Z-matrix of the N, CA and C atoms (Angstrom, degrees):
N
C 1 1.417
C 2 1.524 1 109.47
N 3 1.309 2 117.29 1 133.61
C 4 1.460 3 123.60 2 174.51
C 5 1.501 4 108.86 3 -90.61
N 6 1.335 5 117.59 4 134.10
C 7 1.444 6 120.81 5 179.39
C 8 1.506 7 111.59 6 -75.01
N 9 1.323 8 117.16 7 137.62
C 10 1.458 9 123.74 8 175.85
C 11 1.557 10 108.72 9 -84.14
N 12 1.312 11 114.67 10 170.63
C 13 1.454 12 121.47 11 -179.37
C 14 1.567 13 110.25 12 -59.05
N 15 1.338 14 116.39 13 -42.76
C 16 1.463 15 118.86 14 178.79
C 17 1.496 16 112.17 15 -64.85
N 18 1.304 17 116.94 16 -38.67
C 19 1.492 18 121.04 17 177.48
C 20 1.526 19 111.82 18 -66.38
N 21 1.360 20 115.49 19 -42.13
C 22 1.477 21 119.36 20 177.71
C 23 1.523 22 108.53 21 -60.63
N 24 1.311 23 117.31 22 -45.98
C 25 1.464 24 121.75 23 -178.62
C 26 1.539 25 110.85 24 -62.44
N 27 1.322 26 114.97 25 -42.49
C 28 1.482 27 118.96 26 177.02
C 29 1.485 28 111.64 27 -61.94
N 30 1.318 29 118.09 28 -42.62
C 31 1.473 30 121.51 29 -178.68
C 32 1.525 31 109.57 30 -69.31
N 33 1.337 32 118.50 31 -31.15
C 34 1.486 33 119.60 32 177.35
C 35 1.511 34 113.38 33 -70.66
N 36 1.292 35 115.72 34 -24.97
C 37 1.479 36 121.43 35 -176.50
C 38 1.531 37 109.62 36 -73.38
N 39 1.298 38 118.50 37 -15.62
C 40 1.467 39 118.80 38 -177.63
C 41 1.523 40 113.09 39 84.70
N 42 1.339 41 118.05 40 6.27
C 43 1.438 42 120.59 41 -177.27
C 44 1.528 43 114.43 42 -87.57
N 45 1.309 44 114.07 43 3.90
C 46 1.466 45 119.01 44 -173.93
C 47 1.573 46 110.24 45 -88.89
N 48 1.303 47 114.01 46 146.17
C 49 1.492 48 119.64 47 177.72
C 50 1.492 49 108.90 48 -78.19
N 51 1.385 50 120.42 49 -21.83
C 52 1.453 51 123.73 50 -176.52
C 53 1.524 52 112.69 51 -73.75
N 54 1.306 53 118.32 52 -19.98
C 55 1.443 54 120.11 53 -173.64
C 56 1.525 55 109.86 54 124.17
N 57 1.285 56 116.88 55 164.95
C 58 1.421 57 120.00 56 -173.93
C 59 1.563 58 112.32 57 -92.54
N 60 1.317 59 114.01 58 138.89
C 61 1.450 60 123.87 59 170.35
C 62 1.524 61 106.35 60 -96.52
N 63 1.332 62 116.14 61 133.18
C 64 1.477 63 121.24 62 178.65
C 65 1.518 64 110.77 63 -118.27
N 66 1.312 65 117.97 64 129.46
C 67 1.458 66 124.15 65 167.96
C 68 1.551 67 106.51 66 -135.68
N 69 1.357 68 113.68 67 109.11
C 70 1.454 69 119.77 68 -177.09
C 71 1.490 70 112.45 69 -129.24
N 72 1.283 71 122.91 70 128.19
C 73 1.517 72 124.98 71 -3.77
C 74 1.527 73 108.93 72 -77.86
N 75 1.344 74 114.45 73 142.31
C 76 1.451 75 122.95 74 177.77
C 77 1.545 76 107.78 75 -89.79
N 78 1.356 77 115.97 76 143.78
C 79 1.452 78 121.47 77 175.51
C 80 1.509 79 109.30 78 -138.15
N 81 1.377 80 115.67 79 126.62
C 82 1.466 81 120.49 80 177.76
C 83 1.522 82 110.97 81 -55.00
N 84 1.336 83 117.21 82 -32.57
C 85 1.458 84 121.44 83 -177.25
C 86 1.574 85 110.07 84 -63.65
N 87 1.304 86 117.09 85 -28.67
C 88 1.456 87 121.64 86 179.54
C 89 1.493 88 116.30 87 -82.94
N 90 1.323 89 115.40 88 -12.88
C 91 1.483 90 118.74 89 -177.76
C 92 1.531 91 108.30 90 -78.70
N 93 1.330 92 116.10 91 124.84
C 94 1.422 93 123.66 92 178.05
C 95 1.561 94 110.25 93 -110.97
N 96 1.345 95 119.57 94 172.11
C 97 1.470 96 118.76 95 -179.34
C 98 1.460 97 117.39 96 -57.31
N 99 1.375 98 118.28 97 -33.87
C 100 1.488 99 121.28 98 -178.35
C 101 1.520 100 110.25 99 -142.66
N 102 1.375 101 118.52 100 29.00
C 103 1.441 102 121.67 101 176.94
C 104 1.520 103 107.19 102 -166.20
N 105 1.350 104 112.52 103 174.07
C 106 1.468 105 120.52 104 175.58
C 107 1.521 106 109.27 105 -129.37
N 108 1.333 107 118.78 106 125.45
C 109 1.447 108 121.81 107 -180.00
C 110 1.505 109 110.91 108 -77.45
N 111 1.338 110 115.68 109 129.29
C 112 1.466 111 121.06 110 177.12
C 113 1.545 112 109.26 111 -98.97
N 114 1.328 113 113.71 112 143.05
C 115 1.494 114 119.95 113 -176.22
C 116 1.498 115 108.91 114 -106.56
N 117 1.342 116 115.76 115 156.36
C 118 1.457 117 120.42 116 176.57
C 119 1.506 118 109.11 117 -81.34
N 120 1.353 119 115.44 118 148.14
C 121 1.425 120 124.29 119 -173.80
C 122 1.542 121 113.91 120 -89.84
N 123 1.321 122 117.91 121 1.70
C 124 1.459 123 121.82 122 -179.31
C 125 1.527 124 112.46 123 -166.31
N 126 1.282 125 118.31 124 -178.59
C 127 1.475 126 121.36 125 175.11
C 128 1.509 127 108.29 126 -89.64
N 129 1.326 128 114.65 127 133.71
C 130 1.447 129 122.01 128 -176.79
C 131 1.545 130 111.64 129 -136.02
N 132 1.303 131 117.55 130 143.87
C 133 1.470 132 121.96 131 170.68
C 134 1.506 133 108.37 132 -108.42
N 135 1.338 134 116.55 133 126.58
C 136 1.452 135 120.96 134 176.33
C 137 1.510 136 109.36 135 -100.04
N 138 1.334 137 118.57 136 107.79
C 139 1.448 138 121.09 137 175.74
C 140 1.504 139 110.35 138 -69.65
N 141 1.331 140 117.05 139 155.03
C 142 1.443 141 120.71 140 178.53
C 143 1.537 142 113.91 141 -59.76
N 144 1.321 143 116.70 142 135.56
C 145 1.473 144 125.71 143 175.11
C 146 1.543 145 113.81 144 52.13
N 147 1.322 146 115.85 145 41.77
C 148 1.414 147 123.19 146 176.58
C 149 1.567 148 109.17 147 -133.15
N 150 1.356 149 115.15 148 138.96
C 151 1.450 150 119.03 149 176.48
C 152 1.522 151 107.52 150 -84.06
N 153 1.344 152 115.35 151 119.75
C 154 1.438 153 120.53 152 -177.76
C 155 1.578 154 107.32 153 -115.35
N 156 1.324 155 114.34 154 132.59
C 157 1.498 156 119.40 155 177.75
C 158 1.530 157 109.83 156 -88.14
N 159 1.287 158 113.92 157 130.83
C 160 1.482 159 121.46 158 -175.14
C 161 1.514 160 107.49 159 -135.74
N 162 1.340 161 117.12 160 134.28
C 163 1.485 162 118.25 161 179.94
C 164 1.535 163 110.30 162 -94.86
N 165 1.326 164 114.31 163 151.90
C 166 1.480 165 119.38 164 175.35
C 167 1.490 166 109.98 165 -79.82
N 168 1.334 167 117.84 166 152.40
C 169 1.431 168 123.19 167 170.34
C 170 1.537 169 110.56 168 -67.01
N 171 1.301 170 113.04 169 -40.05
C 172 1.482 171 119.99 170 -177.28
C 173 1.530 172 114.01 171 -74.02
N 174 1.286 173 114.23 172 140.93
C 175 1.473 174 123.11 173 165.43
C 176 1.467 175 106.87 174 -98.40
N 177 1.331 176 118.75 175 130.44
C 178 1.445 177 122.43 176 -179.87
C 179 1.554 178 111.66 177 -119.77
N 180 1.276 179 115.40 178 151.04
C 181 1.466 180 122.81 179 171.49
C 182 1.472 181 106.46 180 -134.57
N 183 1.353 182 115.65 181 123.02
C 184 1.450 183 122.42 182 179.81
C 185 1.546 184 108.31 183 -105.81
N 186 1.315 185 116.94 184 127.94
C 187 1.443 186 119.39 185 175.82
C 188 1.529 187 110.78 186 -71.65
N 189 1.319 188 120.60 187 171.70
C 190 1.459 189 121.76 188 -176.88
C 191 1.511 190 115.68 189 -63.38
N 192 1.338 191 118.17 190 -17.73
C 193 1.468 192 118.77 191 179.96
C 194 1.511 193 114.79 192 -99.21
N 195 1.330 194 118.52 193 11.62
C 196 1.466 195 121.92 194 178.87
C 197 1.522 196 109.69 195 -130.07
N 198 1.339 197 115.57 196 140.45
C 199 1.440 198 124.73 197 169.31
C 200 1.496 199 107.36 198 -127.37
N 201 1.331 200 118.74 199 165.31
C 202 1.468 201 119.35 200 -177.47
C 203 1.566 202 108.76 201 -137.22
N 204 1.321 203 112.11 202 147.24
C 205 1.462 204 120.85 203 169.90
C 206 1.494 205 108.04 204 -113.84
N 207 1.330 206 114.40 205 141.30
C 208 1.485 207 120.50 206 179.38
C 209 1.527 208 109.65 207 -108.13
N 210 1.296 209 114.94 208 127.79
C 211 1.505 210 120.27 209 -179.34
C 212 1.537 211 106.51 210 -127.91
N 213 1.287 212 115.95 211 145.40
C 214 1.451 213 122.91 212 175.70
C 215 1.547 214 109.15 213 -66.46
N 216 1.317 215 116.59 214 134.82
C 217 1.443 216 120.48 215 174.38
C 218 1.546 217 107.36 216 -65.48
N 219 1.319 218 116.11 217 144.53
C 220 1.465 219 119.74 218 -175.17
C 221 1.504 220 113.57 219 -58.54
N 222 1.355 221 117.74 220 -33.04
C 223 1.494 222 120.02 221 177.96
C 224 1.488 223 111.76 222 -58.57
N 225 1.329 224 119.03 223 -38.31
C 226 1.457 225 121.19 224 178.56
C 227 1.549 226 111.12 225 -84.22
N 228 1.329 227 118.42 226 -31.97
C 229 1.440 228 119.82 227 173.18
C 230 1.515 229 113.10 228 -57.83
N 231 1.333 230 115.11 229 -37.39
C 232 1.472 231 120.22 230 179.72
C 233 1.524 232 111.28 231 -69.82
N 234 1.329 233 117.73 232 -16.91
C 235 1.473 234 121.35 233 176.08
C 236 1.529 235 110.86 234 -93.20
N 237 1.344 236 116.45 235 2.05
C 238 1.454 237 121.30 236 178.55
C 239 1.521 238 115.81 237 91.56
N 240 1.331 239 118.09 238 17.41
C 241 1.435 240 121.07 239 -179.75
C 242 1.548 241 108.68 240 -91.52
N 243 1.390 242 112.09 241 132.59
C 244 1.450 243 118.92 242 175.24
C 245 1.518 244 109.55 243 -114.93
N 246 1.341 245 117.87 244 148.40
C 247 1.439 246 122.94 245 175.95
C 248 1.523 247 108.15 246 -111.51
N 249 1.335 248 115.75 247 126.97
C 250 1.465 249 119.21 248 177.02
C 251 1.531 250 107.19 249 -112.38
N 252 1.310 251 116.29 250 172.67
C 253 1.478 252 120.80 251 177.91
C 254 1.553 253 109.45 252 54.30
N 255 1.288 254 116.49 253 56.69
C 256 1.449 255 120.95 254 -171.00
C 257 1.527 256 116.46 255 -106.04
N 258 1.342 257 119.57 256 41.67
C 259 1.425 258 120.18 257 175.37
C 260 1.521 259 110.53 258 -132.32
N 261 1.350 260 114.65 259 138.67
C 262 1.462 261 120.56 260 -179.58
C 263 1.537 262 108.29 261 -121.65
N 264 1.329 263 115.18 262 121.48
C 265 1.458 264 119.28 263 -176.63
C 266 1.540 265 112.90 264 -75.78
N 267 1.345 266 117.19 265 156.54
C 268 1.468 267 119.83 266 174.40
C 269 1.500 268 108.39 267 -57.96
N 270 1.360 269 113.50 268 145.44
C 271 1.467 270 119.83 269 178.37
C 272 1.522 271 115.06 270 84.99
N 273 1.332 272 118.22 271 -4.79
C 274 1.464 273 118.29 272 179.55
C 275 1.534 274 111.01 273 -67.62
N 276 1.314 275 115.59 274 142.86
C 277 1.505 276 122.49 275 175.12
C 278 1.499 277 108.45 276 -132.81
N 279 1.311 278 118.57 277 135.52
C 280 1.445 279 123.28 278 172.48
C 281 1.497 280 112.69 279 134.64
N 282 1.347 281 113.12 280 -176.32
C 283 1.452 282 118.71 281 173.21
C 284 1.548 283 106.65 282 -79.39
N 285 1.290 284 117.49 283 151.76
C 286 1.464 285 121.29 284 179.40
C 287 1.498 286 111.10 285 -97.29
N 288 1.311 287 117.69 286 139.96
C 289 1.447 288 121.94 287 173.87
C 290 1.535 289 106.42 288 -97.61
N 291 1.327 290 114.94 289 120.01
C 292 1.454 291 120.80 290 -178.74
C 293 1.536 292 108.34 291 -95.27
N 294 1.308 293 117.96 292 139.14
C 295 1.471 294 122.33 293 174.41
C 296 1.526 295 105.41 294 -104.54
N 297 1.320 296 114.50 295 105.52
C 298 1.487 297 122.01 296 -177.53
C 299 1.496 298 110.07 297 -107.52
N 300 1.336 299 116.72 298 131.88
C 301 1.464 300 123.26 299 176.27
C 302 1.480 301 109.83 300 -117.12
N 303 1.325 302 116.81 301 122.43
C 304 1.505 303 122.00 302 176.38
C 305 1.505 304 107.90 303 -90.69
N 306 1.304 305 115.40 304 108.14
C 307 1.486 306 121.58 305 177.97
C 308 1.496 307 113.03 306 -84.75
N 309 1.320 308 116.70 307 -1.42
C 310 1.466 309 119.59 308 178.20
C 311 1.484 310 112.43 309 -78.96
N 312 1.353 311 115.47 310 176.78
C 313 1.489 312 120.98 311 -178.15
C 314 1.509 313 112.69 312 -91.59
N 315 1.334 314 117.87 313 -13.79
C 316 1.489 315 120.88 314 -176.16
C 317 1.524 316 111.39 315 -112.43
N 318 1.308 317 117.95 316 155.71
C 319 1.448 318 121.32 317 172.43
C 320 1.536 319 109.25 318 -63.65
N 321 1.327 320 116.22 319 144.50
C 322 1.452 321 119.86 320 -175.94
C 323 1.548 322 105.53 321 -126.57
N 324 1.289 323 115.99 322 124.44
C 325 1.471 324 121.52 323 178.14
C 326 1.514 325 109.93 324 -96.51
N 327 1.349 326 115.15 325 131.48
C 328 1.451 327 123.15 326 175.60
C 329 1.546 328 105.87 327 -117.36
N 330 1.351 329 113.49 328 127.64
C 331 1.469 330 119.45 329 -177.86
C 332 1.527 331 111.33 330 -95.94
N 333 1.321 332 114.70 331 151.27
C 334 1.433 333 120.79 332 174.74
C 335 1.489 334 111.34 333 -50.97
N 336 1.308 335 117.17 334 139.80
C 337 1.514 336 127.06 335 -177.88
C 338 1.571 337 114.08 336 81.09
N 339 1.324 338 116.98 337 -5.01
C 340 1.468 339 116.88 338 177.59
C 341 1.517 340 109.03 339 -69.41
N 342 1.337 341 116.03 340 139.70
C 343 1.447 342 123.17 341 177.91
C 344 1.538 343 108.77 342 -84.24
N 345 1.305 344 115.66 343 111.82
C 346 1.488 345 120.27 344 -171.41
C 347 1.524 346 111.27 345 -107.60
N 348 1.312 347 119.02 346 -44.64
C 349 1.449 348 121.87 347 -176.89
C 350 1.530 349 111.92 348 -122.68
N 351 1.327 350 113.32 349 156.77
C 352 1.448 351 121.25 350 173.94
C 353 1.520 352 106.45 351 -103.24
N 354 1.359 353 115.42 352 132.28
C 355 1.434 354 121.25 353 175.46
C 356 1.561 355 106.25 354 -101.73
N 357 1.296 356 115.86 355 112.45
C 358 1.449 357 122.59 356 178.79
C 359 1.554 358 107.90 357 -97.31
N 360 1.350 359 114.58 358 121.78
C 361 1.482 360 117.61 359 -176.62
C 362 1.538 361 109.51 360 -97.63
N 363 1.341 362 113.99 361 132.99
C 364 1.482 363 121.22 362 -176.64
C 365 1.516 364 107.21 363 -120.18
N 366 1.328 365 113.97 364 139.29
C 367 1.470 366 120.60 365 174.30
C 368 1.544 367 109.94 366 -76.59
N 369 1.306 368 116.66 367 133.11
C 370 1.466 369 122.81 368 178.17
C 371 1.504 370 106.72 369 -105.18
N 372 1.362 371 116.23 370 112.58
C 373 1.478 372 120.11 371 -179.51
C 374 1.495 373 109.27 372 -66.07
N 375 1.324 374 114.81 373 137.50
C 376 1.451 375 125.63 374 178.99
C 377 1.562 376 109.53 375 52.58
N 378 1.327 377 116.34 376 40.45
C 379 1.441 378 121.50 377 -178.52
C 380 1.516 379 114.69 378 -64.14
N 381 1.280 380 117.85 379 108.72
C 382 1.450 381 123.13 380 -178.39
C 383 1.521 382 110.34 381 -116.94
N 384 1.342 383 118.53 382 -30.17
C 385 1.449 384 119.94 383 -173.78
C 386 1.509 385 111.28 384 -83.69
N 387 1.293 386 115.71 385 151.31
C 388 1.459 387 122.47 386 177.25
C 389 1.548 388 108.85 387 -129.50
N 390 1.339 389 113.69 388 140.95
C 391 1.456 390 118.54 389 176.37
C 392 1.509 391 110.32 390 -61.73
N 393 1.334 392 118.82 391 135.72
C 394 1.444 393 121.93 392 177.12
C 395 1.533 394 109.56 393 -142.31
N 396 1.296 395 114.75 394 30.95
C 397 1.462 396 119.70 395 -179.12
C 398 1.509 397 115.33 396 -80.70
N 399 1.312 398 115.67 397 -173.51
C 400 1.465 399 121.03 398 -173.79
C 401 1.529 400 115.45 399 -71.77
N 402 1.301 401 117.75 400 -11.68
C 403 1.432 402 119.96 401 178.39
C 404 1.521 403 114.12 402 -94.81
N 405 1.325 404 116.88 403 5.15
C 406 1.479 405 121.54 404 178.74
C 407 1.512 406 110.38 405 -62.22
N 408 1.312 407 117.30 406 138.17
C 409 1.470 408 125.70 407 178.64
C 410 1.514 409 111.07 408 64.54
N 411 1.291 410 117.96 409 36.40
C 412 1.490 411 124.96 410 179.46
C 413 1.513 412 110.23 411 -65.20
N 414 1.336 413 115.22 412 145.39
C 415 1.427 414 124.66 413 173.24
C 416 1.493 415 107.56 414 -137.87
N 417 1.337 416 117.66 415 127.89
C 418 1.488 417 120.97 416 178.66
C 419 1.538 418 108.97 417 75.35
N 420 1.331 419 114.12 418 -168.78
C 421 1.497 420 120.18 419 179.55
C 422 1.494 421 109.05 420 -74.69
N 423 1.294 422 116.98 421 128.48
C 424 1.480 423 123.30 422 177.65
C 425 1.514 424 108.67 423 -112.52
N 426 1.356 425 116.76 424 118.66
C 427 1.431 426 121.11 425 179.28
C 428 1.557 427 108.88 426 -74.72
N 429 1.323 428 117.53 427 160.60
C 430 1.457 429 121.02 428 174.19
C 431 1.518 430 109.70 429 -56.55
N 432 1.314 431 115.06 430 138.70
C 433 1.492 432 119.75 431 -176.82
C 434 1.541 433 109.88 432 -108.76
């Protein structure tokens, strides 16, 4: 099940029995009907045909019953931007490192606070496991380890 905007808002309020969802800083402008737009945390230039690592402005915490998929917003997809590595496990905490590929022929500049990806939240049935890998509590761009 994909969470709706009202369910995302409810889970952010801490009134849920399942555990708290955290998106900081939260912006009403980023809330969509069935997703939340994540913004970039700095200015970045995407060279043509190169995978560039970009960090989100937001810090997220997913409880054990939620996972997330990351999809490129259509406005960037129309410019030839692809998002790879787009899954976030239950229990993850930190800023997300996005892997963006510019398939266009020109350099593309992305400015801090631009909404680049949609985070789609999915309910995990009987969610007991929590992410505890090496990217936990990430801040800024994290290279592959």
